[in-house]
MMTF fields as JSON, N, C-alpha, C and O atoms, coordinates in Angstrom:
{
  "mmtfVersion": "1.0.0",
  "mmtfProducer": "UNKNOWN",
  "numBonds": 515,
  "numAtoms": 516,
  "numGroups": 129,
  "numChains": 1,
  "numModels": 1,
  "chainsPerModel": [1],
  "groupsPerChain": [129],
  "chainIdList": ["A"],
  "bondAtomList": [4, 2, 8, 6, 12, 10, 16, 14, 20, 18, 24, 22, 28, 26, 32, 30, 36, 34, 40, 38, 44, 42, 48, 46, 52, 50, 56, 54, 60, 58, 64, 62, 68, 66, 72, 70, 76, 74, 80, 78, 84, 82, 88, 86, 92, 90, 96, 94, 100, 98, 104, 102, 108, 106, 112, 110, 116, 114, 120, 118, 124, 122, 128, 126, 132, 130, 136, 134, 140, 138, 144, 142, 148, 146, 152, 150, 156, 154, 160, 158, 164, 162, 168, 166, 172, 170, 176, 174, 180, 178, 184, 182, 188, 186, 192, 190, 196, 194, 200, 198, 204, 202, 208, 206, 212, 210, 216, 214, 220, 218, 224, 222, 228, 226, 232, 230, 236, 234, 240, 238, 244, 242, 248, 246, 252, 250, 256, 254, 260, 258, 264, 262, 268, 266, 272, 270, 276, 274, 280, 278, 284, 282, 288, 286, 292, 290, 296, 294, 300, 298, 304, 302, 308, 306, 312, 310, 316, 314, 320, 318, 324, 322, 328, 326, 332, 330, 336, 334, 340, 338, 344, 342, 348, 346, 352, 350, 356, 354, 360, 358, 364, 362, 368, 366, 372, 370, 376, 374, 380, 378, 384, 382, 388, 386, 392, 390, 396, 394, 400, 398, 404, 402, 408, 406, 412, 410, 416, 414, 420, 418, 424, 422, 428, 426, 432, 430, 436, 434, 440, 438, 444, 442, 448, 446, 452, 450, 456, 454, 460, 458, 464, 462, 468, 466, 472, 470, 476, 474, 480, 478, 484, 482, 488, 486, 492, 490, 496, 494, 500, 498, 504, 502, 508, 506, 512, 510],
  "bondOrderList": [1, 1, 1, 1, 1, 1, 1, 1, 1, 1, 1, 1, 1, 1, 1, 1, 1, 1, 1, 1, 1, 1, 1, 1, 1, 1, 1, 1, 1, 1, 1, 1, 1, 1, 1, 1, 1, 1, 1, 1, 1, 1, 1, 1, 1, 1, 1, 1, 1, 1, 1, 1, 1, 1, 1, 1, 1, 1, 1, 1, 1, 1, 1, 1, 1, 1, 1, 1, 1, 1, 1, 1, 1, 1, 1, 1, 1, 1, 1, 1, 1, 1, 1, 1, 1, 1, 1, 1, 1, 1, 1, 1, 1, 1, 1, 1, 1, 1, 1, 1, 1, 1, 1, 1, 1, 1, 1, 1, 1, 1, 1, 1, 1, 1, 1, 1, 1, 1, 1, 1, 1, 1, 1, 1, 1, 1, 1, 1],
  "groupList": [{"groupName": "MET", "atomNameList": ["N", "CA", "C", "O"], "elementList": ["N", "C", "C", "O"], "formalChargeList": [0, 0, 0, 0], "bondAtomList": [1, 0, 2, 1, 3, 2], "bondOrderList": [1, 1, 2], "singleLetterCode": "M", "chemCompType": "L-PEPTIDE LINKING"}, {"groupName": "GLN", "atomNameList": ["N", "CA", "C", "O"], "elementList": ["N", "C", "C", "O"], "formalChargeList": [0, 0, 0, 0], "bondAtomList": [1, 0, 2, 1, 3, 2], "bondOrderList": [1, 1, 2], "singleLetterCode": "Q", "chemCompType": "L-PEPTIDE LINKING"}, {"groupName": "ALA", "atomNameList": ["N", "CA", "C", "O"], "elementList": ["N", "C", "C", "O"], "formalChargeList": [0, 0, 0, 0], "bondAtomList": [1, 0, 2, 1, 3, 2], "bondOrderList": [1, 1, 2], "singleLetterCode": "A", "chemCompType": "L-PEPTIDE LINKING"}, {"groupName": "ARG", "atomNameList": ["N", "CA", "C", "O"], "elementList": ["N", "C", "C", "O"], "formalChargeList": [0, 0, 0, 0], "bondAtomList": [1, 0, 2, 1, 3, 2], "bondOrderList": [1, 1, 2], "singleLetterCode": "R", "chemCompType": "L-PEPTIDE LINKING"}, {"groupName": "PHE", "atomNameList": ["N", "CA", "C", "O"], "elementList": ["N", "C", "C", "O"], "formalChargeList": [0, 0, 0, 0], "bondAtomList": [1, 0, 2, 1, 3, 2], "bondOrderList": [1, 1, 2], "singleLetterCode": "F", "chemCompType": "L-PEPTIDE LINKING"}, {"groupName": "VAL", "atomNameList": ["N", "CA", "C", "O"], "elementList": ["N", "C", "C", "O"], "formalChargeList": [0, 0, 0, 0], "bondAtomList": [1, 0, 2, 1, 3, 2], "bondOrderList": [1, 1, 2], "singleLetterCode": "V", "chemCompType": "L-PEPTIDE LINKING"}, {"groupName": "GLY", "atomNameList": ["N", "CA", "C", "O"], "elementList": ["N", "C", "C", "O"], "formalChargeList": [0, 0, 0, 0], "bondAtomList": [1, 0, 2, 1, 3, 2], "bondOrderList": [1, 1, 2], "singleLetterCode": "G", "chemCompType": "PEPTIDE LINKING"}, {"groupName": "SER", "atomNameList": ["N", "CA", "C", "O"], "elementList": ["N", "C", "C", "O"], "formalChargeList": [0, 0, 0, 0], "bondAtomList": [1, 0, 2, 1, 3, 2], "bondOrderList": [1, 1, 2], "singleLetterCode": "S", "chemCompType": "L-PEPTIDE LINKING"}, {"groupName": "LEU", "atomNameList": ["N", "CA", "C", "O"], "elementList": ["N", "C", "C", "O"], "formalChargeList": [0, 0, 0, 0], "bondAtomList": [1, 0, 2, 1, 3, 2], "bondOrderList": [1, 1, 2], "singleLetterCode": "L", "chemCompType": "L-PEPTIDE LINKING"}, {"groupName": "ILE", "atomNameList": ["N", "CA", "C", "O"], "elementList": ["N", "C", "C", "O"], "formalChargeList": [0, 0, 0, 0], "bondAtomList": [1, 0, 2, 1, 3, 2], "bondOrderList": [1, 1, 2], "singleLetterCode": "I", "chemCompType": "L-PEPTIDE LINKING"}, {"groupName": "GLU", "atomNameList": ["N", "CA", "C", "O"], "elementList": ["N", "C", "C", "O"], "formalChargeList": [0, 0, 0, 0], "bondAtomList": [1, 0, 2, 1, 3, 2], "bondOrderList": [1, 1, 2], "singleLetterCode": "E", "chemCompType": "L-PEPTIDE LINKING"}, {"groupName": "THR", "atomNameList": ["N", "CA", "C", "O"], "elementList": ["N", "C", "C", "O"], "formalChargeList": [0, 0, 0, 0], "bondAtomList": [1, 0, 2, 1, 3, 2], "bondOrderList": [1, 1, 2], "singleLetterCode": "T", "chemCompType": "L-PEPTIDE LINKING"}, {"groupName": "ASN", "atomNameList": ["N", "CA", "C", "O"], "elementList": ["N", "C", "C", "O"], "formalChargeList": [0, 0, 0, 0], "bondAtomList": [1, 0, 2, 1, 3, 2], "bondOrderList": [1, 1, 2], "singleLetterCode": "N", "chemCompType": "L-PEPTIDE LINKING"}, {"groupName": "ASP", "atomNameList": ["N", "CA", "C", "O"], "elementList": ["N", "C", "C", "O"], "formalChargeList": [0, 0, 0, 0], "bondAtomList": [1, 0, 2, 1, 3, 2], "bondOrderList": [1, 1, 2], "singleLetterCode": "D", "chemCompType": "L-PEPTIDE LINKING"}, {"groupName": "LYS", "atomNameList": ["N", "CA", "C", "O"], "elementList": ["N", "C", "C", "O"], "formalChargeList": [0, 0, 0, 0], "bondAtomList": [1, 0, 2, 1, 3, 2], "bondOrderList": [1, 1, 2], "singleLetterCode": "K", "chemCompType": "L-PEPTIDE LINKING"}, {"groupName": "TYR", "atomNameList": ["N", "CA", "C", "O"], "elementList": ["N", "C", "C", "O"], "formalChargeList": [0, 0, 0, 0], "bondAtomList": [1, 0, 2, 1, 3, 2], "bondOrderList": [1, 1, 2], "singleLetterCode": "Y", "chemCompType": "L-PEPTIDE LINKING"}, {"groupName": "PRO", "atomNameList": ["N", "CA", "C", "O"], "elementList": ["N", "C", "C", "O"], "formalChargeList": [0, 0, 0, 0], "bondAtomList": [1, 0, 2, 1, 3, 2], "bondOrderList": [1, 1, 2], "singleLetterCode": "P", "chemCompType": "L-PEPTIDE LINKING"}, {"groupName": "TRP", "atomNameList": ["N", "CA", "C", "O"], "elementList": ["N", "C", "C", "O"], "formalChargeList": [0, 0, 0, 0], "bondAtomList": [1, 0, 2, 1, 3, 2], "bondOrderList": [1, 1, 2], "singleLetterCode": "W", "chemCompType": "L-PEPTIDE LINKING"}],
  "groupTypeList": [0, 1, 2, 1, 3, 4, 5, 6, 4, 7, 8, 9, 10, 9, 8, 5, 7, 9, 4, 9, 0, 7, 0, 0, 8, 8, 8, 4, 1, 2, 0, 8, 3, 7, 2, 2, 5, 5, 5, 7, 11, 3, 12, 1, 13, 2, 2, 8, 11, 9, 2, 3, 12, 10, 9, 10, 14, 8, 3, 11, 6, 6, 15, 2, 2, 5, 16, 2, 7, 6, 7, 4, 16, 13, 16, 8, 8, 7, 11, 8, 16, 8, 6, 11, 2, 11, 8, 11, 11, 7, 11, 15, 12, 2, 14, 11, 14, 1, 5, 11, 2, 14, 5, 7, 17, 1, 10, 3, 12, 9, 11, 2, 7, 7, 7, 5, 7, 8, 7, 11, 8, 9, 11, 1, 5, 6, 6, 8, 1],
  "groupIdList": [1, 2, 3, 4, 5, 6, 7, 8, 9, 10, 11, 12, 13, 14, 15, 16, 17, 18, 19, 20, 21, 22, 23, 24, 25, 26, 27, 28, 29, 30, 31, 32, 33, 34, 35, 36, 37, 38, 39, 40, 41, 42, 43, 44, 45, 46, 47, 48, 49, 50, 51, 52, 53, 54, 55, 56, 57, 58, 59, 60, 61, 62, 63, 64, 65, 66, 67, 68, 69, 70, 71, 72, 73, 74, 75, 76, 77, 78, 79, 80, 81, 82, 83, 84, 85, 86, 87, 88, 89, 90, 91, 92, 93, 94, 95, 96, 97, 98, 99, 100, 101, 102, 103, 104, 105, 106, 107, 108, 109, 110, 111, 112, 113, 114, 115, 116, 117, 118, 119, 120, 121, 122, 123, 124, 125, 126, 127, 128, 129],
  "secStructList": [7, 7, 7, 7, 7, 7, 7, 1, 7, 7, 2, 2, 2, 2, 2, 2, 2, 2, 2, 2, 2, 2, 2, 2, 2, 2, 2, 2, 2, 2, 2, 2, 2, 2, 2, 2, 2, 2, 2, 2, 2, 2, 2, 2, 2, 2, 2, 2, 2, 2, 2, 2, 2, 2, 2, 2, 2, 2, 2, 2, 2, 7, 4, 4, 4, 7, 7, 7, 1, 3, 3, 7, 7, 7, 4, 4, 4, 4, 4, 1, 6, 6, 7, 3, 3, 3, 3, 3, 3, 3, 3, 3, 3, 6, 6, 3, 3, 3, 3, 3, 3, 3, 3, 3, 3, 3, 7, 6, 6, 7, 1, 1, 3, 3, 3, 3, 3, 3, 3, 3, 3, 3, 3, 1, 1, 1, 1, 7, 7],
  "xCoordList": [43.511, 43.004, 42.331, 41.549, 42.641, 42.029, 40.84, 40.828, 39.85, 38.671, 39.029, 39.701, 38.579, 38.859, 37.803, 36.618, 38.249, 37.344, 37.171, 38.134, 35.925, 35.635, 35.444, 34.683, 36.135, 36.014, 35.299, 35.661, 34.28, 33.535, 32.046, 31.614, 31.285, 29.843, 29.203, 29.702, 28.11, 27.389, 26.507, 26.277, 26.035, 25.192, 23.905, 23.428, 23.348, 22.103, 22.344, 21.491, 23.429, 23.733, 23.86, 23.389, 24.493, 24.65, 23.294, 23.021, 22.437, 21.108, 20.255, 19.536, 20.333, 19.563, 20.047, 19.227, 21.335, 21.842, 21.471, 21.164, 21.49, 21.065, 19.582, 19.186, 18.759, 17.328, 17.082, 16.255, 17.782, 17.607, 18.019, 17.326, 19.135, 19.572, 18.583, 18.33, 18.024, 17.039, 15.79, 15.255, 15.328, 14.155, 14.433, 13.564, 15.626, 15.979, 15.994, 15.52, 16.527, 16.543, 15.128, 14.827, 14.264, 12.876, 12.144, 11.393, 12.358, 11.728, 12.244, 11.469, 13.518, 14.096, 13.51, 13.19, 13.375, 12.798, 11.334, 10.902, 10.577, 9.177, 9.083, 8.185, 10.0, 10.006, 10.283, 9.648, 11.214, 11.511, 10.317, 10.014, 9.644, 8.476, 7.332, 6.64, 7.126, 6.027, 6.318, 5.39, 7.578, 7.923, 7.569, 7.096, 7.79, 7.439, 5.923, 5.449, 5.169, 3.705, 3.208, 2.268, 3.829, 3.441, 3.675, 2.824, 4.804, 5.103, 4.109, 3.613, 3.818, 2.867, 1.474, 0.796, 1.049, -0.261, -0.306, -1.322, 0.772, 0.837, 0.734, 0.054, 1.405, 1.325, -0.089, -0.584, -0.737, -2.112, -3.058, -3.941, -2.878, -3.728, -3.532, -4.505, -2.294, -2.025, -2.641, -3.232, -2.511, -3.07, -4.595, -5.199, -5.203, -6.662, -7.122, -8.146, -6.385, -6.714, -6.612, -7.465, -5.573, -5.396, -6.569, -7.153, -6.912, -7.999, -9.336, -10.131, -9.586, -10.84, -10.957, -12.033, -9.872, -9.9, -10.22, -10.996, -9.625, -9.875, -11.328, -11.967, -11.842, -13.232, -14.191, -15.146, -13.94, -14.812, -14.728, -15.738, -13.541, -13.378, -14.173, -14.802, -14.144, -14.888, -16.393, -17.141, -16.842, -18.27, -18.758, -19.857, -17.934, -18.295, -18.38, -19.247, -17.487, -17.462, -18.634, -19.022, -19.199, -20.341, -19.953, -18.776, -20.967, -20.821, -20.01, -19.136, -20.295, -19.63, -18.139, -17.363, -17.734, -16.335, -15.488, -14.305, -16.073, -15.309, -14.248, -14.58, -12.976, -11.907, -11.754, -12.329, -10.99, -10.649, -9.674, -9.13, -9.466, -8.534, -7.118, -6.745, -6.347, -4.967, -4.498, -5.203, -3.33, -2.796, -3.304, -3.706, -3.276, -3.662, -2.663, -2.103, -2.444, -1.472, -2.128, -3.336, -1.317, -1.755, -0.511, 0.499, -0.569, 0.617, 1.05, 2.231, 0.108, 0.453, 1.226, 1.811, 1.234, 1.953, 3.441, 4.088, 3.971, 5.398, 5.707, 6.868, 4.687, 4.919, 4.986, 5.426, 4.552, 4.577, 5.83, 6.191, 6.498, 7.671, 7.255, 6.501, 7.747, 7.41, 5.897, 5.349, 5.234, 3.78, 3.287, 3.848, 2.225, 1.567, 0.06, -0.455, -0.633, -2.09, -2.697, -2.33, -3.629, -4.268, -5.78, -6.344, -6.398, -7.846, -8.333, -7.828, -9.311, -9.887, -11.357, -12.125, -11.741, -13.121, -13.713, -13.123, -14.89, -15.573, -17.059, -17.574, -17.741, -19.177, -19.91, -19.759, -20.703, -21.495, -22.803, -23.179, -23.498, -24.656, -24.777, -23.86, -25.872, -25.997, -25.84, -25.348, -26.242, -26.184, -25.283, -25.35, -24.451, -23.626, -22.21, -21.997, -21.247, -19.844, -19.34, -19.711, -18.492, -17.835, -16.403, -15.686, -16.003, -14.662, -13.958, -14.514, -12.727, -11.92, -10.615, -9.88, -10.339, -9.065, -8.19, -8.576, -7.012, -6.089, -4.767, -4.18, -4.307, -3.028, -2.127, -2.498, -0.95, 0.006, 1.311, 1.666, 2.017, 3.323, 4.119, 3.574, 5.396, 6.312, 6.681, 7.299, 6.304, 6.693, 8.162, 8.679, 8.814, 10.202, 10.247, 9.376, 11.25, 11.506, 10.406, 10.331, 9.55, 8.518, 8.639, 8.689, 8.685, 8.894, 7.635, 7.742, 6.459, 5.219, 4.799, 5.07, 4.14, 3.673, 2.336, 1.6, 2.033, 0.768, -0.108, 0.395, -1.426, -2.319, -3.643, -4.032, -4.315, -5.647, -6.493, -6.045, -7.717, -8.621, -9.978, -10.497, -10.533, -11.895, -12.648, -12.102, -13.901, -14.738, -16.017, -16.49, -16.565, -17.837, -18.554, -17.939, -19.854, -20.664, -21.096, -21.56, -20.943, -21.341, -22.362, -22.092, -23.524, -24.605, -24.85, -24.422, -25.555, -25.903, -26.974, -26.975, -27.879, -29.035, -28.918, -29.875, -27.799, -27.584, -28.024, -27.929, -28.497, -28.871, -28.799, -28.777, -28.762, -28.702, -30.072, -31.083, -30.116, -31.372, -31.469, -32.462],
  "yCoordList": [-20.777, -21.034, -19.81, -19.119, -19.585, -18.466, -18.953, -20.067, -18.084, -18.409, -18.237, -17.282, -19.153, -19.073, -18.195, -18.262, -17.389, -16.543, -17.166, -17.567, -17.237, -17.757, -16.589, -15.663, -16.644, -15.609, -16.228, -17.307, -15.525, -16.028, -15.829, -15.141, -16.451, -16.302, -17.629, -18.699, -17.541, -18.763, -19.14, -18.334, -20.344, -20.832, -20.013, -19.742, -19.624, -18.837, -17.462, -16.987, -16.82, -15.518, -15.618, -14.743, -16.68, -16.888, -17.109, -16.531, -17.929, -18.184, -16.924, -16.678, -16.131, -14.882, -13.924, -13.299, -13.803, -12.894, -13.39, -12.574, -14.7, -15.238, -14.954, -14.593, -15.112, -14.833, -13.36, -13.048, -12.468, -11.032, -10.666, -9.901, -11.206, -10.918, -11.491, -10.858, -12.662, -13.249, -12.373, -12.162, -11.869, -10.999, -9.7, -9.201, -9.167, -7.948, -8.198, -7.357, -9.332, -9.66, -9.861, -9.427, -10.51, -10.701, -9.367, -9.158, -8.477, -7.158, -6.358, -5.662, -6.446, -5.745, -6.275, -5.498, -7.593, -8.189, -7.768, -7.467, -7.742, -7.31, -5.851, -5.484, -5.019, -3.613, -3.445, -2.615, -4.215, -4.14, -4.578, -3.957, -5.635, -6.106, -5.102, -4.89, -4.489, -3.522, -2.277, -1.658, -1.91, -0.765, -1.056, -0.166, -2.288, -2.658, -2.625, -2.225, -3.039, -3.005, -1.562, -1.259, -0.678, 0.734, 1.345, 2.081, 1.053, 1.58, 1.039, 1.791, -0.249, -0.854, -0.247, 0.02, -0.029, 0.574, 2.007, 2.438, 2.745, 4.122, 4.15, 5.01, 3.214, 3.135, 2.792, 3.38, 1.852, 1.488, 2.666, 2.9, 3.397, 4.561, 5.632, 6.229, 5.879, 6.878, 6.427, 7.241, 5.144, 4.631, 4.73, 5.091, 4.414, 4.513, 5.962, 6.233, 6.876, 8.301, 8.774, 9.527, 8.335, 8.715, 8.193, 8.938, 6.915, 6.325, 6.987, 7.273, 7.228, 7.863, 9.274, 9.667, 10.042, 11.407, 11.407, 12.237, 10.479, 10.411, 10.013, 10.593, 9.039, 8.61, 9.765, 9.997, 10.477, 11.604, 12.723, 13.351, 12.968, 13.98, 13.596, 14.451, 12.315, 11.851, 11.915, 12.277, 11.574, 11.666, 13.109, 13.373, 14.03, 15.448, 15.946, 16.756, 15.465, 15.91, 15.405, 16.044, 14.27, 13.737, 12.837, 12.641, 12.304, 11.312, 11.835, 11.139, 13.037, 13.6, 13.836, 13.848, 14.022, 14.334, 13.104, 13.239, 11.902, 10.691, 10.485, 10.375, 10.431, 10.293, 8.844, 7.926, 8.662, 7.314, 6.689, 7.374, 5.417, 4.709, 5.276, 5.774, 5.194, 5.663, 6.012, 5.774, 6.565, 6.935, 8.322, 9.115, 8.592, 9.914, 10.384, 9.571, 11.692, 12.225, 12.488, 12.706, 12.461, 12.846, 13.205, 12.505, 14.292, 14.689, 13.647, 13.572, 12.841, 11.828, 10.64, 9.862, 10.495, 9.369, 9.395, 8.349, 10.576, 10.676, 10.08, 9.803, 9.879, 9.282, 7.763, 7.122, 7.178, 5.723, 5.296, 5.927, 4.234, 3.754, 3.151, 2.179, 3.729, 3.318, 3.322, 2.399, 4.362, 4.445, 4.781, 5.648, 4.091, 4.379, 4.388, 3.673, 5.198, 5.294, 5.175, 5.922, 4.235, 4.037, 4.075, 3.719, 4.514, 4.627, 3.743, 3.838, 2.886, 2.02, 2.382, 2.318, 2.763, 3.135, 2.116, 1.804, 1.599, 0.649, 0.973, 1.652, 0.485, 0.707, -0.364, -1.556, 0.07, -0.853, -1.188, -2.356, -0.158, -0.321, 0.953, 1.775, 1.135, 2.249, 3.621, 4.546, 3.774, 5.076, 5.092, 6.02, 4.08, 3.964, 3.553, 2.677, 4.195, 3.819, 3.319, 3.841, 2.302, 1.816, 2.331, 2.177, 2.943, 3.509, 2.85, 2.765, 2.387, 1.78, 2.546, 2.706, 3.016, 3.688, 2.694, 2.195, 2.413, 1.462, 2.156, 2.79, 2.031, 2.6, 1.442, 0.641, 1.353, 0.277, 0.867, 1.994, 0.109, 0.512, -0.725, -1.827, -0.54, -1.631, -1.536, -0.561, -2.545, -2.579, -2.986, -3.723, -2.505, -2.905, -4.369, -4.844, -5.077, -6.476, -7.424, -8.553, -6.996, -7.87, -7.795, -6.706, -8.955, -8.959, -8.548, -7.898, -8.904, -8.547, -7.126, -6.659, -6.459, -5.109, -5.182, -6.16, -4.155, -4.045, -3.056, -2.187, -3.186, -2.267, -2.116, -2.956, -1.016, -0.719, -0.314, 0.472, -0.841, -0.491, -0.072, -0.671, 0.953, 1.387, 1.527, 2.029, 1.083, 1.177, 1.937, 1.957, 2.562, 3.246, 3.209, 2.978, 3.439, 3.558, 5.017, 5.621, 5.571, 6.956, 6.927, 6.394, 7.501, 7.434, 8.808, 9.841, 8.779, 10.022, 10.796, 12.026, 10.107, 10.758, 10.967, 11.439, 10.637, 10.921, 9.848, 10.054, 8.723, 7.63, 6.329, 6.328, 5.228, 3.94, 3.612, 3.774, 3.159, 2.84, 1.373, 0.91],
  "zCoordList": [57.013, 55.702, 55.11, 55.762, 53.934, 53.232, 52.414, 51.891, 52.322, 51.501, 50.032, 49.641, 49.259, 47.828, 47.15, 47.477, 46.217, 45.432, 44.069, 43.416, 43.655, 42.322, 41.379, 41.658, 40.276, 39.267, 38.07, 37.601, 37.589, 36.431, 36.653, 37.578, 35.778, 35.813, 36.193, 35.844, 36.9, 37.232, 36.043, 35.141, 36.06, 34.978, 34.883, 33.781, 36.002, 36.0, 35.389, 34.638, 35.665, 35.07, 33.558, 32.83, 33.089, 31.65, 30.999, 29.947, 31.596, 31.039, 31.012, 30.044, 32.065, 32.103, 31.009, 30.338, 30.825, 29.79, 28.397, 27.528, 28.153, 26.853, 26.628, 25.519, 27.66, 27.554, 27.224, 26.367, 27.885, 27.647, 26.218, 25.547, 25.759, 24.387, 23.369, 22.344, 23.626, 22.718, 22.632, 21.543, 23.757, 23.76, 22.991, 22.276, 23.139, 22.419, 20.912, 20.147, 20.475, 19.054, 18.512, 17.4, 19.281, 18.849, 18.724, 17.772, 19.666, 19.602, 18.409, 17.754, 18.125, 16.983, 15.667, 14.767, 15.567, 14.362, 14.205, 13.093, 15.279, 15.215, 14.788, 14.031, 15.264, 14.889, 13.393, 12.742, 12.844, 11.418, 10.575, 9.556, 10.992, 10.233, 10.301, 9.306, 11.446, 11.554, 10.706, 10.184, 10.565, 9.713, 8.258, 7.551, 7.798, 6.428, 6.227, 5.163, 7.228, 7.132, 7.073, 6.339, 7.838, 7.826, 6.447, 5.948, 5.833, 4.498, 3.475, 2.635, 3.539, 2.604, 2.765, 1.773, 3.997, 4.251, 3.747, 3.2, 3.921, 3.425, 1.898, 1.339, 1.225, -0.235, -0.699, -1.661, -0.026, -0.383, -0.189, -1.014, 0.885, 1.148, 0.077, -0.384, -0.32, -1.366, -2.692, -3.402, -3.035, -4.289, -4.288, -5.298, -3.168, -3.074, -3.206, -3.833, -2.63, -2.747, -4.194, -4.663, -4.9, -6.305, -7.138, -7.924, -6.966, -7.748, -7.405, -8.3, -6.129, -5.7, -6.26, -6.713, -6.239, -6.778, -8.272, -8.745, -9.008, -10.451, -10.739, -11.617, -10.014, -10.207, -9.898, -10.64, -8.817, -8.46, -9.503, -9.822, -10.024, -11.069, -12.32, -12.945, -12.682, -13.852, -13.621, -14.529, -12.427, -12.111, -12.207, -12.694, -11.74, -11.781, -13.223, -13.55, -14.081, -15.47, -16.3, -17.278, -15.92, -16.65, -17.808, -18.11, -18.438, -19.51, -20.692, -21.209, -21.107, -22.293, -22.063, -23.018, -20.818, -20.512, -20.198, -19.884, -20.276, -19.97, -21.043, -22.224, -20.652, -21.654, -22.12, -21.534, -23.155, -23.616, -22.623, -21.757, -22.755, -21.878, -22.026, -23.089, -20.957, -20.983, -19.588, -18.607, -19.503, -18.193, -17.809, -18.661, -16.508, -16.038, -14.979, -14.245, -14.904, -13.938, -12.587, -12.494, -11.562, -10.223, -9.422, -9.505, -8.643, -7.871, -6.839, -6.498, -6.336, -5.332, -5.912, -5.16, -7.23, -7.837, -7.489, -7.428, -7.264, -6.925, -5.551, -5.25, -4.714, -3.395, -3.459, -2.504, -4.581, -4.731, -5.491, -6.484, -5.04, -5.772, -7.117, -7.161, -8.202, -9.565, -9.792, -10.395, -9.308, -9.402, -10.793, -11.463, -11.239, -12.506, -12.281, -11.422, -13.054, -12.948, -14.334, -15.241, -14.506, -15.803, -15.653, -14.618, -16.711, -16.768, -17.912, -19.031, -17.634, -18.656, -18.81, -17.851, -20.02, -20.307, -21.266, -22.3, -20.913, -21.794, -21.824, -20.936, -22.85, -22.983, -22.204, -22.468, -21.244, -20.426, -21.131, -21.229, -21.625, -22.512, -23.337, -23.327, -24.042, -24.991, -24.34, -24.986, -23.094, -22.435, -21.2, -20.394, -21.053, -19.845, -20.208, -21.046, -19.567, -19.71, -18.35, -17.299, -18.406, -17.189, -17.213, -18.202, -16.106, -15.997, -14.81, -13.715, -15.043, -13.986, -13.867, -14.841, -12.661, -12.367, -11.609, -10.552, -12.156, -11.542, -11.251, -12.128, -10.019, -9.597, -9.182, -8.325, -9.786, -9.507, -9.004, -9.349, -8.195, -7.682, -7.315, -7.237, -7.094, -6.754, -5.279, -4.852, -4.504, -3.095, -2.979, -3.819, -1.949, -1.712, -1.309, -0.581, -1.774, -1.436, -1.899, -1.412, -2.827, -3.376, -4.893, -5.464, -5.541, -6.987, -7.75, -8.79, -7.27, -7.965, -7.584, -6.478, -8.512, -8.208, -7.477, -7.608, -6.718, -6.004, -6.746, -7.458, -6.582, -7.271, -6.529, -5.718, -6.838, -6.33, -7.526, -8.361, -7.622, -8.728, -8.177, -7.235, -8.775, -8.466, -9.781, -10.764, -9.801, -10.999, -10.687, -9.55, -11.725, -11.594, -12.944, -13.985, -12.905, -14.107, -14.237, -13.269, -15.416, -15.679, -16.818, -17.894, -16.569, -17.557, -18.191, -17.676, -19.328, -20.029, -19.273, -19.304, -18.597, -18.008, -16.496, -15.881, -15.883, -14.479, -13.518, -12.308, -13.983, -13.109, -13.869, -15.1, -13.159, -13.84, -14.412, -13.729, -15.638, -16.309, -16.571, -17.133]
}
């Protein structure tokens, strides 16, 4: 009598290979999601830097140099997808202006735009009264 040879895979081998492929797919999906978070965080950091630089520039210039509301340029805006930067100036009281720098951009795969805003008060006499 000859021994019979079985050709094929056992049930355990099939289950192990399915488990390994499932883990690989889960890791790949996690990697794709983390890449999107990294891009979003980089965009937020760039927008915050743009707004902070503009606010600091306005503080340095003083009350008399505060411009009217409108857009402002910044070299970092080119790093943001569809990036825009606007400045809103309003009168807080007789000797104080409130300035808000807002930076907006369009995230990939998201219909709504994202934005960062920073506000400050700039007075004529150098301190809040």
